[in-house]
N, C-alpha and C positions, 0 to 999 in steps of 0.2 A: 281278603278284602283289600282294596286299594284306596288310598286317600289322594285326591288330586287338588293341586293349587295352581291357578293360573296367575300370570303376571305379564307385564310388558305393554299393557294398554296405555293409551294416552291421547293427546291431541296432535294431529299431524295435518299438514296442508294437502290439498289434492295433488296427486302425483308423488307423494312421499311414501315412505316405507316404515313399517313397524315389524318387530319380531315378537310374537307371543310365545310364552313358555307355559308348559303344562308339566309341573314337577310331581312325580308320583312317589308315594311312600307306602310302606306296609306290604308291598308285593312288587315283584319285577314286572315291568311292562311286557316282557316276553310272553306273558300269558294272556294278553289282551289285544283287542283292537281299540285304537284310540281315535275318537272322532272329535272334530271341532264343529260347533254349532254357533249360530248368532241369532240374536233377537233384538230387533229395533222397536222403538215405542209404537204401540198400536198394531204390531205385526206378529205373526206366529214365528215360533222358533224355526230356523231353517238350517239345514245341513250345509256345511262348508267343505269339509274334507275329512278323510279317514285314512288311517294307516293300520293295516293288519301287520302287527309288529313281527310275528314269527315268520311270515312269508314275504315281508317287505313289499306288500301290495298297497298301492295308494289309489285313492279316489278323490275326485274334485267335482264340486258343483260347476255347472256351465258358466255361472256368473263370475267365477274366480279362476277358471283355467287359464294358464299362461301368466297369471299374476301372483298367485299364492303357491307356496311350496311347503309340504309337510315333511318333517324329517325327525330323526331320533338321535339322541346322544346316549349311547349305551352306558357310558361311565357315570353320567349324571341321572340316569333313569328318568329322562325328561324328553318330551316331544315338543317340537317347535312348529310354529306356523309363521313362515316368512311371508309377509304381505308387501308386495311392491305395487307401484302405480295405483295407490289407493284413490278411491272415488268417494264422493259424498254418500253414495248409496251403500258403501261398506260400513258406515257408522252403525254401531250396535254394541250390545254387551256380548262378548264372546265367551263361550263355555267349552271346556274340554270334558270328555266323557269316556268311560271305559266299559267295554263289554266283552263277553267271551267270543273268541274267533268263530266258534261253531255257529253263532247267530248270523254270520255273514257269509255263509257258503254260497248263497245266491247274491251276486254282486249288487243288485238294486237295494238290498236291505241295509246297506251302509248308511243310508240317509234316514233311516227310521229311528227316531229318538227313543222309542220304547224298547229298542233292542239293547240299549246301554244301561248298565246297572249302577254305575257310579258317576257322579257329577262333581265338578268343581263349583266354586262360588261365582265365577265369572270375572271378566275384566273389561272395562269400558274402552271402546275405541271411538274417537271422535275425529271426523274428517271435515275440516272447515278452513276456509281462508281467513 
């Protein structure tokens, strides 16, 4: 079992950057795929990015490609989501989640929230002038 804690959210102006952290405890991230999801008020939770840690495979939603980067710090057992050129549409609560890599053998499954077993509490990102 793995426990996830997100941090790094906050208020940023359009065009700005934030780096979200997903710190894991209880297990090494080597055994998991880590996904980032976001949920804006009145909208469904949407997949943002995923890192299959053992294979170093990454996926991104079309809306964030070229602006967001997912990466891992092995020493800190933490996955980061670097978000650049933020837009008002990026404002949401961001969640990280962990699931077994075996659930993601078909690439399209990375965006399926039900494939992830463990979730953090979320961190708020606000993009406003």
